[in-house]
N, C-alpha and C positions, 0 to 999 in steps of 0.2 A: 451664557449662563456660564458663572464662575465656578472651577472645579480645584479640586485638594487631591494632589498624587501622594500616596503613602507608598514606601520601600520595606521592607525589613525581613528581616529571618531569625529562626532560633534553632541552636543546635546545641545538642545535649548528648554528653561522650563520657564515659566512663571506660573502666575495664570489662564491662559485660554488656554492655546497651550501647547503640548510638541511633538517636533520632533527630530529625529535624521538620520544623516546619516554616515553609518558604512563603512570605506575603508579600512577593514584590509588584509593585506596580498596581495600587489598589486604587482607582479613583471615586473619588467622593463628590457629587455635585452638591455646590452649596447654593442657598436660595438668595444670600444677600452679600454684599460688597464690604465685609467688615472682618478685619484681623489686627489683632496685637500681637507684637515680638516685642518683650522689655526684658530688661532685667531688674530686678525686684528685690529689696534687704527684708528677709522673714526674720522677726522676732522671734522669742522663745516662750513668747504668750501668741494667742491666735491673732494671725493678720488678715487683711482682708485682701484677696488676690485683685490687683489692679489689671480690670479688664479692659480698658480705656473706653471707649464708646459700644460696648457688646451688652446687649441686655439679654441677650441668650447663647450662651455657649456651646459650642458644638462639640468640634474634635479641638482637642488639648494635647500640650506635649511640654513635660517640665525636663528641665535640668538642672541638676544640684552642681553648683559652681564652687562650694566648699570642698577643704580637703579632709575635714575630719568629723563633718558633724551631717547629719541625715535631717530631714525634712520630713514631715505627713502633711497630706492634703485631705481637709475634710470638707465632707459637703455643705457646710453651713458656720457660722459662728456657733459652736457649741454642738454642732454634729458629727456624724460618724466620720471616722478616719476611713478613708478609701483607697488609699496611695503612699506607699511610703518611697522615697528617693535617697538613697544612701549618697554620702559624700562623694562626689564626682561621677556618679550614676545619673543614670535618665530613667523616666516614667513615661508610656506613652507611645506613640500618637494612641488614643483610644476616644470613644465619640461618650460625652456625658450625657445622661441621663436627663430628659426633660424638668424634672424637679428639682435639678443642680443649677441654680441662677447666680447664686454669689458664693462660690467658693472661697475657704480661708485655708492657713497654711499654719505650720507650727514647727519651730526649728527646735532639734534638741542640743541641751548644751551652751550652743552660743548660736549669735545672730549667723543666717547665711546669706549667698548671694543665689538668687532662685531665678533661671532663664525660663520665659513663660512663652509659649507658643500657642494663641487662643484663634480658632476661623468661628464664627457666628454660625447660629443654624441656618 
């Protein structure tokens, strides 16, 4: 059975507090043999994300390749915005709810290149 391995950590540090979360080496079992990894131009109008041959997206990871403009990820066309990907930053990895099958994205001010990594459920 295919597997997806996720690694990550978050560290918060200011003058008064330091805390962290380590999520290294989490393994997710994948029931299909489908994934998509592409670069896609996202317009300032809602743009359907190109999921390739994936009809049931599971784990997703987004990286904004633009140096100036952010992009927002939506559940569907006209849907709820659920992720903000600032210029040069990333969002994910996270697992989409089963009701999100055709996500969209919308750039701010000017089109951006979004790197998309999607693994089917």
